[in-house]
TORMARRO-809182 format. One record per residue (C-alpha): residue number from 1; residue in one letter; x negated, y, z. Coordinates in steps of 0.5 Angstrom, whole numbers, m for minus. Layout:
BEGIN
NUM | A | X | Y | Z
...
! end
This chain:
BEGIN
1 | M | 26 | m71 | m23
2 | G | 28 | m78 | m23
3 | F | 30 | m84 | m28
4 | Q | 34 | m90 | m29
5 | I | 32 | m98 | m32
6 | I | 38 | m101 | m35
7 | K | 37 | m108 | m38
8 | Y | 42 | m109 | m43
9 | D | 45 | m115 | m47
10 | D | 50 | m114 | m53
11 | T | 52 | m121 | m53
12 | K | 57 | m119 | m46
13 | S | 63 | m115 | m47
14 | V | 64 | m107 | m46
15 | G | 62 | m105 | m39
16 | K | 59 | m113 | m37
17 | N | 53 | m112 | m43
18 | W | 48 | m107 | m37
19 | Q | 46 | m107 | m31
20 | N | 41 | m103 | m26
21 | I | 34 | m105 | m26
22 | T | 29 | m103 | m21
23 | A | 23 | m106 | m23
24 | I | 22 | m111 | m29
25 | P | 19 | m118 | m28
26 | G | 11 | m119 | m29
27 | D | 12 | m125 | m34
28 | E | 19 | m123 | m38
29 | V | 18 | m123 | m45
30 | C | 21 | m116 | m47
31 | T | 23 | m109 | m50
32 | V | 23 | m102 | m46
33 | F | 25 | m96 | m50
34 | L | 23 | m90 | m46
35 | S | 28 | m86 | m49
36 | G | 27 | m77 | m50
37 | A | 28 | m73 | m46
38 | G | 35 | m72 | m48
39 | I | 37 | m79 | m46
40 | A | 41 | m78 | m38
41 | P | 43 | m84 | m34
42 | G | 50 | m86 | m37
43 | E | 54 | m89 | m43
44 | S | 48 | m86 | m48
45 | M | 43 | m90 | m45
46 | Q | 49 | m97 | m46
47 | K | 49 | m94 | m54
48 | V | 41 | m94 | m54
49 | G | 41 | m101 | m52
50 | H | 46 | m103 | m57
51 | I | 42 | m100 | m62
52 | I | 35 | m103 | m60
53 | A | 39 | m110 | m60
54 | Q | 42 | m109 | m66
55 | D | 37 | m105 | m70
56 | Y | 30 | m108 | m68
57 | L | 31 | m114 | m64
58 | D | 36 | m117 | m69
59 | G | 34 | m125 | m71
60 | L | 31 | m125 | m63
61 | P | 35 | m128 | m58
62 | N | 35 | m128 | m51
63 | I | 30 | m122 | m51
64 | S | 30 | m117 | m46
65 | N | 32 | m111 | m47
66 | Y | 31 | m105 | m42
67 | I | 32 | m98 | m44
68 | V | 29 | m92 | m39
69 | G | 33 | m85 | m38
70 | Y | 32 | m80 | m35
71 | T | 35 | m74 | m29
72 | F | 31 | m68 | m30
73 | D | 31 | m61 | m25
74 | N | 29 | m57 | m30
75 | P | 28 | m60 | m38
76 | N | 23 | m53 | m38
77 | G | 19 | m57 | m34
78 | A | 19 | m64 | m37
79 | K | 16 | m59 | m44
80 | A | 11 | m56 | m40
81 | A | 9 | m63 | m38
82 | R | 8 | m65 | m45
83 | E | 5 | m59 | m47
84 | I | m1 | m59 | m42
85 | Q | m3 | m66 | m45
86 | Y | m4 | m63 | m51
87 | D | m10 | m59 | m48
88 | K | m12 | m64 | m43
89 | Y | m13 | m69 | m49
90 | N | m17 | m63 | m53
91 | Q | m12 | m63 | m59
92 | N | m10 | m56 | m58
93 | I | m17 | m53 | m62
94 | L | m13 | m47 | m66
95 | G | m15 | m41 | m62
96 | V | m9 | m38 | m62
97 | K | m1 | m41 | m61
98 | T | 3 | m42 | m67
99 | N | 8 | m38 | m66
100 | T | 16 | m40 | m70
101 | P | 19 | m34 | m72
102 | D | 24 | m34 | m66
103 | E | 18 | m34 | m62
104 | L | 15 | m28 | m65
105 | R | 22 | m24 | m65
106 | L | 23 | m26 | m58
107 | G | 16 | m25 | m56
108 | N | 14 | m31 | m52
109 | N | 6 | m31 | m52
110 | C | 6 | m36 | m45
111 | F | 0 | m41 | m46
112 | N | m1 | m47 | m41
113 | L | m8 | m48 | m40
114 | Y | m11 | m55 | m39
115 | I | m18 | m53 | m34
116 | T | m23 | m57 | m31
117 | E | m30 | m55 | m30
118 | N | m33 | m59 | m36
119 | N | m28 | m56 | m41
120 | I | m27 | m48 | m39
121 | D | m32 | m46 | m43
122 | R | m28 | m49 | m49
123 | V | m22 | m47 | m47
124 | F | m24 | m40 | m47
125 | R | m28 | m40 | m54
126 | R | m22 | m44 | m57
127 | I | m16 | m41 | m54
128 | V | m16 | m35 | m49
129 | I | m22 | m31 | m53
130 | P | m18 | m31 | m60
131 | V | m11 | m29 | m56
132 | L | m14 | m24 | m53
133 | R | m18 | m21 | m59
134 | E | m12 | m23 | m64
135 | N | m7 | m19 | m59
136 | A | m12 | m13 | m58
137 | K | m12 | m13 | m66
138 | K | m5 | m12 | m66
139 | F | m5 | m6 | m61
140 | T | m11 | m3 | m64
141 | H | m7 | m4 | m72
142 | I | 0 | m1 | m68
143 | I | m4 | 6 | m64
144 | N | m8 | 7 | m71
145 | K | m1 | 7 | m74
146 | V | 3 | 12 | m70
147 | L | m3 | 15 | m65
148 | H | 1 | 15 | m58
149 | R | m3 | 10 | m54
150 | N | m1 | 12 | m49
151 | V | 7 | 10 | m50
152 | I | 4 | 4 | m53
153 | E | 4 | m3 | m49
154 | K | 0 | m10 | m51
155 | N | 4 | m16 | m53
156 | N | 7 | m19 | m46
157 | I | 1 | m25 | m46
158 | N | 2 | m30 | m40
159 | F | m3 | m35 | m39
160 | T | m3 | m40 | m34
161 | Y | m8 | m44 | m32
162 | I | m7 | m51 | m30
163 | V | m13 | m53 | m25
164 | D | m15 | m61 | m25
165 | G | m20 | m60 | m20
166 | D | m23 | m56 | m15
167 | I | m18 | m51 | m15
168 | A | m23 | m46 | m10
169 | K | m29 | m47 | m14
170 | I | m26 | m47 | m20
171 | K | m20 | m41 | m19
172 | P | m27 | m35 | m18
173 | I | m29 | m37 | m25
174 | I | m24 | m37 | m29
175 | K | m22 | m30 | m26
176 | Q | m30 | m28 | m28
177 | K | m29 | m30 | m35
178 | L | m22 | m28 | m36
179 | E | m25 | m20 | m34
180 | S | m31 | m20 | m37
181 | V | m28 | m21 | m44
182 | A | m22 | m17 | m43
183 | K | m27 | m11 | m41
184 | Q | m30 | m12 | m48
185 | L | m24 | m12 | m51
186 | Q | m21 | m5 | m47
187 | Y | m16 | m9 | m43
188 | T | m13 | m5 | m38
189 | P | m15 | m7 | m30
190 | D | m8 | m7 | m29
191 | E | m7 | m12 | m36
192 | I | m14 | m16 | m32
193 | F | m11 | m18 | m26
194 | R | m3 | m19 | m29
195 | L | m7 | m24 | m34
196 | S | m11 | m28 | m28
197 | Q | m6 | m29 | m24
198 | R | m2 | m35 | m25
199 | I | m7 | m41 | m23
200 | Y | m4 | m47 | m21
201 | P | m7 | m54 | m18
202 | Y | m5 | m59 | m24
203 | E | m4 | m64 | m20
204 | K | 2 | m62 | m16
205 | Y | 6 | m58 | m22
206 | F | 4 | m63 | m27
207 | E | 4 | m70 | m26
208 | P | 12 | m71 | m24
209 | A | 13 | m76 | m19
210 | Y | 17 | m80 | m23
211 | L | 12 | m83 | m27
212 | D | 9 | m87 | m21
213 | K | 15 | m90 | m19
214 | L | 16 | m92 | m26
215 | F | 10 | m95 | m27
216 | D | 10 | m98 | m21
217 | A | 17 | m101 | m24
218 | I | 15 | m103 | m31
219 | L | 7 | m105 | m31
220 | L | 4 | m106 | m24
221 | P | 8 | m113 | m24
222 | R | 3 | m115 | m29
223 | I | m4 | m114 | m27
224 | T | m2 | m115 | m19
225 | D | 1 | m122 | m15
226 | N | 7 | m121 | m10
227 | T | 2 | m120 | m5
228 | G | m1 | m113 | m9
229 | K | m8 | m117 | m11
230 | R | m11 | m117 | m18
231 | L | m9 | m122 | m23
232 | P | m15 | m127 | m27
233 | L | m16 | m123 | m33
234 | D | m13 | m128 | m38
235 | L | m6 | m128 | m34
236 | A | m7 | m120 | m34
237 | Q | m8 | m119 | m41
238 | R | m2 | m124 | m43
239 | Q | 3 | m122 | m39
240 | I | 2 | m114 | m42
241 | R | 2 | m118 | m48
242 | K | 9 | m119 | m46
243 | I | 11 | m113 | m45
244 | N | 13 | m109 | m52
245 | L | 13 | m101 | m51
246 | M | 18 | m97 | m56
247 | A | 19 | m89 | m55
248 | H | 22 | m83 | m58
249 | C | 20 | m76 | m57
250 | H | 18 | m75 | m49
251 | G | 18 | m82 | m48
252 | A | 11 | m83 | m52
253 | Y | 9 | m78 | m47
254 | V | 12 | m83 | m41
255 | A | 8 | m88 | m45
256 | L | 2 | m84 | m45
257 | M | 3 | m83 | m38
258 | M | 4 | m90 | m36
259 | H | m3 | m91 | m40
260 | E | m7 | m88 | m36
261 | R | m4 | m90 | m29
262 | L | m5 | m98 | m32
263 | Q | m13 | m96 | m33
264 | N | m14 | m92 | m26
265 | K | m10 | m98 | m22
266 | M | m14 | m104 | m26
267 | R | m20 | m99 | m24
268 | D | m18 | m100 | m17
269 | L | m17 | m106 | m16
270 | G | m23 | m108 | m19
271 | Y | m23 | m109 | m26
272 | N | m30 | m108 | m29
273 | N | m29 | m103 | m36
274 | L | m29 | m109 | m40
275 | E | m24 | m112 | m38
276 | I | m19 | m105 | m37
277 | K | m21 | m105 | m45
278 | K | m19 | m112 | m47
279 | V | m12 | m111 | m42
280 | L | m11 | m104 | m45
281 | S | m11 | m106 | m53
282 | Q | m6 | m111 | m51
283 | L | m1 | m106 | m49
284 | L | 3 | m104 | m56
285 | V | 7 | m97 | m56
286 | V | 12 | m97 | m62
287 | A | 14 | m89 | m63
288 | L | 18 | m85 | m67
289 | N | 16 | m78 | m67
290 | P | 13 | m77 | m61
291 | D | 11 | m71 | m57
292 | C | 4 | m73 | m54
293 | P | m3 | m73 | m56
294 | L | m5 | m79 | m61
295 | G | m11 | m83 | m63
296 | V | m13 | m82 | m55
297 | T | m11 | m89 | m51
298 | N | m15 | m95 | m51
299 | S | m8 | m99 | m54
300 | P | m5 | m99 | m60
301 | F | m1 | m94 | m61
302 | I | 3 | m94 | m67
303 | T | 7 | m87 | m70
304 | F | 12 | m87 | m74
305 | T | 15 | m80 | m76
306 | S | 17 | m74 | m82
307 | G | 14 | m68 | m83
308 | Y | 22 | m65 | m84
309 | D | 22 | m66 | m76
310 | I | 25 | m60 | m75
311 | Y | 24 | m61 | m68
312 | A | 17 | m62 | m69
313 | R | 17 | m55 | m73
314 | S | 20 | m51 | m67
315 | D | 19 | m50 | m60
316 | Y | 24 | m55 | m57
317 | T | 18 | m60 | m57
318 | K | 11 | m58 | m57
319 | R | 6 | m61 | m62
320 | A | m1 | m60 | m61
321 | G | m4 | m54 | m64
322 | N | m9 | m57 | m69
323 | Y | m10 | m57 | m77
324 | I | m6 | m63 | m78
325 | T | 0 | m60 | m75
326 | D | m1 | m53 | m78
327 | F | m1 | m56 | m85
328 | T | 5 | m60 | m84
329 | R | 9 | m54 | m82
330 | K | 6 | m50 | m86
331 | F | 6 | m54 | m93
332 | P | 12 | m60 | m92
333 | E | 13 | m60 | m99
334 | E | 6 | m63 | m100
335 | I | 6 | m69 | m95
336 | P | 6 | m75 | m98
337 | N | 8 | m82 | m96
338 | G | 2 | m84 | m92
339 | F | m2 | m88 | m86
340 | V | m8 | m84 | m82
341 | G | m12 | m90 | m78
342 | K | m14 | m89 | m70
343 | S | m18 | m83 | m70
344 | A | m12 | m79 | m71
345 | G | m7 | m83 | m68
346 | N | m5 | m89 | m72
347 | V | 0 | m85 | m75
348 | F | 5 | m87 | m81
349 | F | 9 | m81 | m84
350 | V | 13 | m79 | m90
351 | K | 15 | m72 | m92
352 | N | 23 | m73 | m90
353 | R | 27 | m79 | m88
354 | F | 34 | m77 | m89
355 | K | 37 | m72 | m94
356 | S | 38 | m65 | m93
357 | L | 44 | m62 | m90
358 | D | 45 | m57 | m96
359 | L | 47 | m57 | m103
360 | F | 41 | m53 | m105
361 | D | 36 | m59 | m101
362 | I | 33 | m54 | m96
363 | I | 35 | m55 | m89
364 | P | 32 | m61 | m87
365 | S | 38 | m65 | m82
366 | T | 38 | m66 | m75
367 | Q | 37 | m73 | m76
368 | E | 30 | m73 | m78
369 | H | 28 | m73 | m70
370 | H | 34 | m75 | m67
371 | N | 36 | m82 | m71
372 | I | 33 | m88 | m68
373 | R | 37 | m93 | m73
374 | T | 33 | m97 | m79
375 | N | 39 | m98 | m84
376 | Q | 42 | m91 | m85
377 | T | 46 | m90 | m91
378 | D | 44 | m82 | m92
379 | H | 37 | m84 | m90
380 | T | 32 | m84 | m96
381 | N | 29 | m89 | m100
382 | N | 22 | m86 | m97
383 | G | 26 | m87 | m90
384 | K | 29 | m93 | m91
385 | M | 22 | m96 | m92
386 | L | 18 | m92 | m86
387 | M | 24 | m95 | m81
388 | D | 23 | m101 | m84
389 | L | 15 | m102 | m82
390 | M | 17 | m100 | m75
391 | H | 22 | m105 | m74
392 | N | 17 | m110 | m77
393 | V | 11 | m108 | m72
394 | V | 16 | m109 | m66
395 | Q | 18 | m116 | m68
396 | S | 12 | m118 | m70
397 | G | 10 | m115 | m63
398 | V | 15 | m119 | m59
399 | R | 14 | m125 | m63
400 | N | 7 | m125 | m61
401 | S | 9 | m124 | m54
402 | G | 13 | m130 | m54
403 | T | 7 | m135 | m55
404 | Q | 3 | m132 | m50
405 | K | 5 | m138 | m46
406 | S | m1 | m143 | m44
407 | G | m6 | m139 | m47
408 | F | m8 | m132 | m50
409 | T | m6 | m130 | m57
410 | P | m8 | m123 | m58
411 | L | m4 | m118 | m61
412 | P | m5 | m119 | m69
413 | D | m8 | m112 | m73
414 | I | m3 | m106 | m75
415 | D | m5 | m110 | m82
416 | E | m1 | m116 | m80
417 | L | 5 | m112 | m75
418 | I | 8 | m109 | m81
419 | L | 9 | m116 | m85
420 | D | 16 | m119 | m85
421 | G | 14 | m126 | m87
422 | K | 19 | m125 | m94
423 | N | 16 | m119 | m98
424 | D | 8 | m119 | m96
425 | E | 5 | m117 | m102
426 | Q | 9 | m112 | m103
427 | I | 9 | m109 | m95
428 | K | 1 | m110 | m97
429 | E | 1 | m106 | m103
430 | I | 5 | m100 | m100
431 | F | 0 | m100 | m94
432 | Q | m6 | m99 | m99
433 | T | m2 | m94 | m102
434 | M | 0 | m90 | m95
435 | K | m7 | m91 | m94
436 | R | m10 | m87 | m100
437 | N | m5 | m82 | m99
438 | G | m7 | m81 | m92
439 | N | m14 | m80 | m94
440 | K | m12 | m75 | m99
441 | F | m8 | m72 | m94
442 | L | m13 | m71 | m89
443 | K | m18 | m68 | m94
444 | S | m13 | m62 | m95
445 | V | m11 | m61 | m88
446 | Y | m19 | m60 | m88
447 | E | m19 | m56 | m94
448 | H | m14 | m52 | m90
449 | A | m18 | m51 | m83
450 | R | m24 | m49 | m87
451 | K | m20 | m43 | m90
452 | I | m18 | m41 | m83
453 | V | m24 | m42 | m79
454 | S | m27 | m37 | m85
455 | A | m22 | m32 | m84
456 | R | m23 | m31 | m77
457 | K | m30 | m30 | m77
458 | R | m28 | m25 | m82
459 | T | m23 | m21 | m77
460 | S | m26 | m22 | m71
461 | I | m27 | m14 | m67
462 | I | m32 | m16 | m62
463 | P | m38 | m22 | m65
464 | Q | m36 | m29 | m62
465 | K | m44 | m29 | m60
466 | Q | m42 | m22 | m55
467 | I | m37 | m24 | m52
468 | D | m40 | m31 | m51
469 | K | m45 | m28 | m47
! end
């Protein structure tokens, strides 16, 4: 597993318009596009570079345009690494996995669980116990219908426990808790044994080595000098503000990992908590259809997405198992043009960016996920509006980067970043409407969540208090 960075220059002829880069200068004004997992080194990276130059950096000459692509030994490993981050940041809260019809048909009931000393009780309460209970309930229903217990087996559930911490200490706790719950639900000793065998260390299997190397190439030069010593706060803020991260799908996961590493490295270098917060507040990330937890960083992480992103509604990418995701999957027609604030991820969203593929307006276009262009003939009006806002945020971020010369100029707030200097009053009105719609949307999600929780309480086989003992 590895990566490649290229610097793309759209003003040069084909073949001479890109070059491999080992590290990005720490004082350079630039954009860095962190591609989705499908963008491998080669021609596809150059095509992305051209799109960024034409669609996002138009009218901004002499801005360095970097593209990151990846090589994966096992693409499923990249998906698993993304998936585990939702547990790490406590965004998988539904208890049972949201399965697509294909997953149900194939019996795909595999759960990667992020475990620490602090969250183990919560993981069992929200995920392990509901999954075991639901499976036992289905099993009992089948038995009651066919009356042949000896020829029926429970669904093939697999738990993989990803331990972040002292695995020697946490492993026996996992086994004890699993055995206690499963016995009450009448799982056999063999089933209990199988369900408690997959226990692995997080750092070894779910922290890809390429992330550290990528951090060293992109962000480390922004906070250290050529001897590796920390930079003064003002200079670190300016240099971080000169870089603008753009991300798509897996690239947003990479951006989150860069954020983690920046925070940890600054702490190692001796920056105090307030200084770290000030520097992180200048790391702009603009993400399209991100596959990572949202609302969990101290940096301005601004998301643009659509409810009809069919990859977000399938298992190709792993979205958080929370009530917002569940609501949008089940009721895509109720998605407005909206915006939800920092706690929900600073997300601008519409129902669909593109027109549907078939005559009956049923099948969403695959472009909802893949297409990163800002101006397409088959954009819906809402899709064009969404991508215009994303374009404006990138442009505003880059322009602010250009002001970081003798002194530090903070990144503007979102309500300023979305402006284009030409249609500002109209954009402000659109933003106010999207915020109101976002609040109404969250109220609908809350009501949806309330119904789910009430239904769960009515269908439990074993009372929750008894299991938690």
